[in-house]
N, C-alpha and C positions, 0 to 999 in steps of 0.2 A: 063842563070843562074844568072848572075850579076843583071839583071833587076828585076827578081823574088825576089831576096834576098833584093834589095833596096826597092821594093814595100812592102814587108813583114815588114821590119824595119820601114818604114814610118807609116804603119798601126799601128804597135805596139806602137810606140812612141806617136801617136795621141791618141790611147786609153788610154795610161798611163797618158797623160797630162789632158785629160778630166776627168778621174776618180779621179785624185788627187785634182781637183778644186771643192770646195764646192759650194759656192753661191755668187752672187752679190745681196746684200740686201739693198734696198733703205729705209732710215729712215728719216722721217720729224719730227724733234724734237719739232716742234710747236704742234704736236698732238700725237706723238708716243714716247715711251721710248726706249732710246738706249740700256739700260741694258736688257729689255725684248727681243729686237732683238738679242742681243748677246747670251742670254740664250738659244735661239732656234738653235744655230749653233753647229756643231761638231768642237770642238777646235783642233782636229788633222787635219782637212782639210784646204786648203788655201781658205779664205773667204775675200771678199771685201765688206765693208759696206760704202754706199754712204750717207753722212750725209748732211742734210739741216736744217737750223734754229738754235735755241738756246736750247741746252740740259741742263736743270737745274737739274743735278744729278751728284753724284760721280760715276765714271765709273770704273769697275773692269775688267781688261784684263787678269787676272791671268789664267795660264793654257793653253792659246792659243799658238800653235806652229807656225802658219803662218797666220797673220791677217793684213789687210790694212784698216785703217779708212781714207776715202777720203772725203774731205768737198768741198761743193760749197762755194762761197764768203761769205755767211751768217752763215757758220757752226762755232758754238762755243760750247765748253763744259764748263759750268759754275759750276765748281766743280773739285774735285781731280780726277786724273787718276792714278790708281795703277796697277802695273804689277809685280807679283810674280810668279816664276816658269813659265815664259813665254819666248818665243824667236821668232825672226824674225817678230817683230811688227813695222808697218810703220804708222805714222800719217802724213798726207799730206793735206795741205790747211785748217787746223783747228786751231782756236784760243782757247787757254786754259785760262780760267779766274777763278782763284781761289782767287780773291780779298776778303779780309775779313775772309779767312779760316786760321786756325792754322795748318801750315804745319808740318808734322812729317816724318822723314826718318828712315826706318828700314834697317839695314844692315844684 
């Protein structure tokens, strides 16, 4: 009986973890828009966006509940990154270059 319960629990947890993971989305900013890729995601799911190249756009992460932006060594966001009403956002391996931009903070 213990083994059957353990197998059931393992299957249930595996189904739950697969169901809660949205997508791993590759984005080559040399040819693609990061905002367009983000717009196609369900903000309630856990999503990982794999970024390559230089994204020359302001990026809005508002409303995402679980999101990771993961960059390769060339990954740069040349613009603002805004996050309003968002949580559990991770930026990893990405350069943010807002040089020449007039920064504003809203509390």
